[in-house]
N, C-alpha and C positions, 0 to 999 in steps of 0.2 A: 504493500500500500504506500501511496505517496503521502508523506507527512505534510500537514498544513503548517504554513509559517504564519505566525502572528505578528502584527505590527510591521508588515513588510514596508509600508511607507516610511515609518520611523527608522527602520533598519537601513534605509538608503542614506540616512544622515551620517552614518559611520565614516570616519576619516579613512581615506584610501591607504594612508601610510601606517597609522597606529591602530586603526579600528575603533577608536574612542568616539563617543557621542559628543556633540557640542554641549557646553555648559548651559543648563536650563535657566530660565528666568528666576530671580531670587524670590519673588512673590509666590510663584507656583511651587517652587521647591520647598519653601517654608510651610505652605498649606499641606503639601503631600506628607512631609515629615511629621507634622503635628497629627495628621489623621492616622498615621500608622503607629507613631510612638505613644500617643495618649492611651490607647487600650493596653499596650504592653506595660506602661508605667503603672496604670491602675491595678492590673493583675499582680505585678511584682510587689507593689506596696501592700496590697491586701494579704498576700502570702507572708511577707516578712513581718508586718506589724502584728500578726497573730501569733508569732513565736514568742518565746520567753527570753530572747537575747536582750543584752543590755542596750541602752539607747545608742551608745557609741558603735557597737557592733551592727545594730540595725542600719545606722547611717552608712557604715562602710559597705555592708552587703547590698543595700539599695543602690549606692553609687556605682559599685563595681558591676553588679548585675545589669542595671539599666544601661550603663555605658557599653558593656559587651553586647547586649541585645540590639542596641542602636547601631553599633558598628557592623556586627556580623549578620543581623537579621533585617532590621527595619530599613536601613538606607539602601542595601542592595535590592530588597523587595520593591521599594518605592521606585528606584531607577529602572527596574525591569517591568513591573506590572503597569506602571503609570507613565511610561516614557512617551507614549503618543500624546497624552495630555500635557506632560511637562514641556515637550518640544512642539506644541501646537502652533505657536507663533512662527517658529522657524519653518515648519512644514507649510504653512500658508504662504510665506514669502517664497519658498522654493517652488511651490505650485504656480505662483504668479509668474516666476521667471520661466518655468517650463512652458507655460501656456502663452507667454508673450510672443507676438508675431516676430518672425525672423525675415530678413530681407535676403533675396537671392537674385543673382543675375544669370540669365540663361540665354544661350544662342542656339537657334534651331533653324535649319534649312527646310522650309516647308515644301510640300509637294506642289507641283505646278498645276493645280486644279482648284475650281471654286469650292469654298467651304472648308479649306484646309485649316485656316486660322480659327474659324468658328468651332471646329471639331476639338482642337486642343484647348480652346477656351472653356468648353463644356467639361472636358476632363479635368481641368484645373479647378473649376468651380466645384466639382464633386469632392475635391480634397480641401475645400474651403480656402483655396488660394486665390488671391486677388491680384490682377495685373495692374500695376501702378503706372507703368510707362512702357512704350513700345517704339522701337526705332527700326525702320526697314532699310536694309542695305541690298543693293542690287549686285548679284554675283553671277558668274557664268552659268551656274546650274539652276538659277531661279532667283529666289529672294531669301535673304538671311534676316531673320527677325531677332532683334535683341530685346529681351523682356526683362523688366524689373518686377519681381514678384514679392508679395507679402504673404507669408505662409505661417501656419501655426508653429509654435516653437518646437513641438515634438515631431514635426515632419522631417524625414531624412532626405538626403540628396537623391537617393535611389528612387524614392517615391515621385519626386518631381521629374526625374529622367524618364520613368515609366509613363507618366502622364503625357510628356511631350513626344514620346516615341510612337506616334500614331503611324500606321502604314504609309510609306512614302516619305516620311520625314527623316531627317538626319540630325540628331542632336550633337551640336559641336561641343557643348560643355555647360555645366551648371556650377556656379561658384557662390559662396557666401559674400555678401557685399554690405555696404553702409549706405546711409541716406544720400551720400555724395553721388551715388549712381543715378539718382533722380534728376541730376543736372544733365540735360541733353548734350550730345556731342558738339553741336554747333556753339552752344553757350560756353562749354568748356574750352573749345578752340579759341573763341574770341577772348576769353579771360587770359589764356596763355599768350595770345598774340599781344595783349597789353603788356604782359611781363617782358616779352621779347623786345617790344618797342623801347622799353626802359633799359634792358640789358641783353643785347644779342648773344653774349657769351653763355647765357642760360639755356641755349637751344637744346643741348643733349638732355638735360633734366626735364625740360618742358615737353619734349617729344616722348620721353619715357612715361611721364605722367598722363599725357593726353591719350596714349595708346595702351597704357597698362602693361608695358613690356619692360625689358631690361636692355641696357646698352651693352653691346658686345665689344670689348676692347680690341683694338687692332693688334695688340701684342699677343693675342691668343693663338696666332698661327693661321691655319686654314679657317676662313670664316664660314659659318653655317649657311645653308641655303634651304629653301623650301617655302611653302605657303605661309608658314608662321614666322618668316624672317623678312624684314623690310629694310632695304638699303636706300638711304636718303642722301643724295649728293649735296655737298656744300663746297663753297669756293675756297674757304680759308682753313678749314679743319679736315678736309677730306671727307669721304663718305661715312655717314653714321649708320651703323647697323643695329637695328632693334629686333629683338627676338621675343616672341610670346608663345611659349611652348603649348601645343595642343589647341591653339586658338588662332586660326589663320586670319590674316589681315584682309579687309574688304577694300575694293577700289575707292570708296569714299574716304576711308581712313588713310589710305596712301595719298590721296589728293590733299587732304588736310595737312599731312606731314610735309609734303613737298612745298605747299604754300607757306607753311610756317618757316621752313628753311629759307625760302626766298625772302621772306620778310626780314629774317635775321641778317641775311647778306646785304639787303638794301640799307638797313639801319647801320650796319657796320661800315659800309662804304661812306655813308653820309657822315658818320662820326669821324672817319679818317680825314675827310675833306675839310670839316669844320675845326679839326684840331689845329691849334696855333703852331706855326712853324718856328723852329728855333732860329733866332737871328744869327747870321753869319758873323764870325769874329771880325772886328775892325782890322783893316790892313795897317801895317806899321808904316809910319810916315818915312818917306825916302829922304835921307839927309843929303844936302848938296855936297858935292865933292869940292 
């Protein structure tokens, strides 16, 4: 037979390293201890007072017996039997965190037929997943839809992938994200363009932030290639290589990256033209012979 486990929700509060429970609230712990210790104290006092021991021995016996019962019986029983009540506030907070909505970013290539987006919308709605934003990228195989999803906190990545994997669709990837993902790509590109206008040397970091990839250093040897690698030519630093493993770049993203690099080059040239030229040193006066 399978044994039933009691207080399974409270058992989840155990520390992964030491296995201990969090310390309960002082008020609840005091009430629980009084509820368990009071009957024990009354029974012990009734038994000891009825004996013919001297007053001093009665006090000693009561003190030792009550202390031993509290340490070895009462407190362990309280912590075990009433742990769900003792940790009720922690459990409520934990449940709120678990049930809190989580943000996900997903990319899926939809089948080139009517109703493809509506089909995955219904499947996501069945999981109580809300689509907060959608950006459509045109690719060679059809349309790549980038979705920002709000899902229940207990929903796993596999569940979202299964919902998006309708017949004919190709799921590029699903990643946890932050509220910054709700900023559309055009707004993000314009914000980074403002930074480039102030400092064109920030181009590598701006490209990496805009595309969500990593800059591949030139000292790495043979540079990677593939749909998840984007090479952006620049006039003064050489080509910048951005890699985003498992997430191919779309033509729209490539166009934004190239335009941002052109802006950085224009600002840099203008900065060089406006830079004050160092005056040439004065010629030494020629003395008459």
